[in-house]
C-alpha positions in Angstrom: 113.3 37.9 163.1 109.9 35.6 163.4 107.5 35.7 166.0 106.2 32.6 167.7 102.9 34.0 168.7 99.6 35.2 166.8 98.7 38.4 165.1 96.1 40.5 166.3 93.2 41.7 164.6 93.7 44.8 162.5 97.1 44.1 162.2 99.1 44.3 158.5 101.0 41.1 157.8 103.5 40.2 155.0 103.0 37.1 153.3 103.5 34.6 150.4 100.6 33.1 148.7 101.6 29.2 148.6 98.2 27.9 147.2 95.5 28.7 145.3 91.8 27.4 145.6 88.6 28.7 143.9 87.2 29.9 147.1 90.5 32.0 148.2 94.3 31.7 148.7 96.5 30.3 151.6 99.3 32.8 152.5 102.1 31.6 154.4 102.6 34.7 157.2 106.5 35.5 156.8 106.9 37.4 160.1 105.3 34.3 162.2 106.6 30.9 162.8 104.6 28.4 161.0 101.4 30.7 160.7 99.2 30.3 157.4 96.2 32.5 156.8 93.3 32.0 154.5 92.1 34.9 152.2 88.5 34.3 151.2 87.7 35.0 147.4 85.6 37.8 148.6 88.8 39.5 150.1 91.1 39.2 147.3 90.0 42.2 145.5 87.1 44.4 145.1 84.1 43.8 142.9 83.1 40.5 141.6 85.9 37.8 140.9 85.3 35.1 138.6 88.9 33.6 138.7 91.3 34.0 141.6 94.1 33.8 139.4 93.4 36.9 137.6 94.6 38.9 140.5 97.0 36.8 142.6 99.8 34.1 141.7 101.5 31.7 143.5 104.6 32.7 145.2 103.7 36.3 145.1 104.2 38.5 148.3 101.3 40.3 149.6 100.4 42.5 152.6 97.3 41.2 154.1 95.3 42.5 157.0 94.2 40.2 159.9 90.5 40.0 160.0 90.4 37.2 162.5 92.3 34.9 164.6 91.1 31.5 166.2 93.8 30.2 167.9 91.9 27.0 168.9 91.3 25.9 165.2 94.8 27.7 164.2 93.1 29.9 161.5 93.8 33.3 160.6 91.5 35.2 158.4 93.1 37.4 156.1 91.8 40.5 153.6 94.2 41.6 150.8 91.7 44.0 149.0 91.6 45.8 152.6 94.9 47.3 152.2 95.8 50.4 150.1 98.8 51.4 148.4 100.5 53.4 150.8 100.1 50.8 153.7 101.1 48.3 151.4 104.6 50.2 150.7 105.0 51.2 154.1 104.7 47.6 155.4 107.0 46.0 152.6 109.8 48.8 153.7 109.2 47.9 157.5 109.5 44.3 156.7 112.8 44.7 154.6 114.2 47.0 157.3 113.9 44.0 159.7 115.4 41.6 157.4 118.3 44.1 157.5 118.3 44.1 161.2 118.4 40.3 161.1 121.4 40.1 159.4 123.1 42.9 161.5 122.2 40.8 164.5 124.5 37.8 162.6 127.1 40.5 161.9 127.3 41.7 165.3 127.1 38.2 167.2 127.8 35.5 164.6 126.3 32.5 163.0 126.6 30.7 166.4 123.9 33.5 168.1 121.4 31.0 170.1 117.7 31.7 170.0 117.6 32.5 173.7 120.3 35.3 173.4 118.8 36.4 170.0 115.3 36.7 171.6 116.7 38.9 174.7 118.5 41.1 172.6 115.9 41.7 170.4 113.2 42.2 173.2 115.4 45.0 174.6 115.2 46.4 171.1 111.3 46.0 170.8 110.7 47.4 174.2 113.0 50.5 173.9 112.7 51.3 170.1 109.8 49.4 168.7 111.8 47.5 166.4 115.3 46.1 165.9 115.9 48.2 162.8 115.3 51.5 164.8 117.5 50.1 167.6 120.4 49.6 165.4 119.7 53.0 163.4 119.6 54.8 166.7 122.8 52.9 167.8 124.6 54.2 164.6 123.1 58.0 165.3 123.9 58.3 169.3 126.3 55.2 169.7 126.4 53.8 173.4 124.3 56.7 174.9 121.4 55.1 172.8 121.2 52.0 174.5 121.7 53.4 178.3 118.2 52.4 179.2 118.6 48.8 177.9 119.8 45.7 179.9 122.2 44.8 177.4 125.7 44.3 179.1 128.8 46.3 178.0 130.0 43.7 175.1 126.6 43.4 173.4 126.4 47.2 173.3 129.8 47.8 171.8 129.2 45.1 169.3 125.8 46.6 168.4 127.3 50.0 167.6 130.4 49.1 166.0 127.8 46.9 163.5 125.4 49.6 163.4 128.1 52.3 162.3 129.4 50.1 160.0 126.2 49.0 158.1 123.5 51.4 158.7 122.8 54.4 156.6 121.3 57.2 158.4 120.6 61.3 157.5 122.9 62.4 160.2 124.6 61.3 163.2 125.1 63.1 166.6 128.6 62.7 168.7 129.6 64.5 171.9 132.8 64.8 173.6 134.4 67.1 176.2 137.4 69.2 177.0 138.9 70.8 179.9 140.6 74.2 179.4 142.8 75.6 182.0 144.9 78.9 181.6 146.7 80.0 185.1 147.3 83.7 183.9 145.7 86.9 184.6 144.6 86.8 180.9 143.2 83.4 181.2 139.7 84.4 180.2 140.5 86.2 177.2 142.4 83.1 176.1 139.6 80.8 177.0 137.4 82.9 174.7 140.0 82.6 171.8 140.0 78.7 172.3 136.4 78.3 172.3 136.2 80.4 169.0 139.0 78.1 167.4 137.0 75.0 168.8 133.7 76.4 166.7 136.1 76.2 163.7 136.1 80.3 163.3 133.5 79.9 160.7 135.4 77.4 158.6 132.9 74.2 159.4 131.4 72.7 156.4 127.8 73.5 155.8 126.9 69.9 156.5 128.3 69.8 159.9 126.9 71.4 162.9 129.1 72.1 165.8 128.4 73.5 169.0 130.5 74.2 171.9 129.1 74.8 175.5 130.1 75.4 179.1 129.6 72.5 181.4 131.6 73.6 184.6 134.9 75.0 185.0 136.9 74.0 183.4 134.9 71.4 181.0 133.3 72.4 177.9 130.7 70.1 175.9 131.7 69.8 172.0 128.4 68.4 170.1 128.7 67.5 166.4 126.2 66.7 164.0 127.3 65.2 160.8 126.2 63.1 157.7 128.2 60.1 159.2 129.9 58.7 162.0 133.5 59.0 160.8 132.9 62.9 159.8 131.4 63.4 163.2 134.0 62.0 165.4 136.8 63.7 162.9 135.3 66.9 163.6 134.7 66.5 167.3 138.6 65.7 167.6 139.7 68.5 165.6 137.6 70.7 167.7 138.9 69.8 170.8 142.7 69.8 169.4 142.2 73.4 168.2 140.9 74.7 171.5 143.8 72.7 173.4 146.4 74.4 171.0 145.3 78.0 171.9 145.7 77.4 175.6 149.0 75.4 175.5 150.3 78.5 173.5 149.5 80.7 176.8 151.1 78.0 178.9 147.8 76.4 179.9 146.4 72.9 179.5 143.7 71.1 177.2 142.6 67.7 177.7 140.2 65.8 175.5 137.8 63.2 176.8 134.5 61.6 175.8 132.7 61.1 179.0 131.7 64.0 181.6 133.8 64.2 184.7 131.1 64.7 186.7 127.5 63.9 186.7 125.4 66.1 184.6 122.4 67.8 186.5 
């Protein structure tokens, strides 16, 4: 995604050096549409500089700090020397992440996605998550729930979540489901306790998976699973509900699994 506006003073920008002169270098700002900045020789590197080309090369990707913006003359003054190694690495990673998010948008909506729709979806991500990459990452971790507070329609949400879960590498994912357990016998309470123990895996859940079963309101119980990837989490969620349902079924009861709450949560 390229921004159509102007950067703010103090902002870090990623650029590519496209021209070198004795007095400094011109930088094509890769995150902004048709924006070019000038880094004066005194801002290229610390100390006295005899030859600019000893410090930078044409075609080199750099991270620069915006010193001043004059929209009237369409001039942006930049500093390369004011960016430390940590800032440079962090900014480059952020830029690479946004390039990935651009690609995911194309995967989700196709090459024919028009600019207006793209901008509308991107703005929702920026407003809610701060970046498109973070929006896709949250969609991969939390699914449709992560996008509840956006104005995206159901089809857009579905495409984003599907694409995120197929392409985004995340440290873990959370999924939630519900199971209704009912046993119409005098021993119902004990059977439910046994069913909940079965749902929690009876101590046989892998170390990399966290599974929690909590009471919501009769006859409903919430199952939360945290796992390294969506496929694993979803599998453990369904298996947990199946174990609980099997126990109550063996005692003449019923167990029904569903992904949404039956009633509004308090």
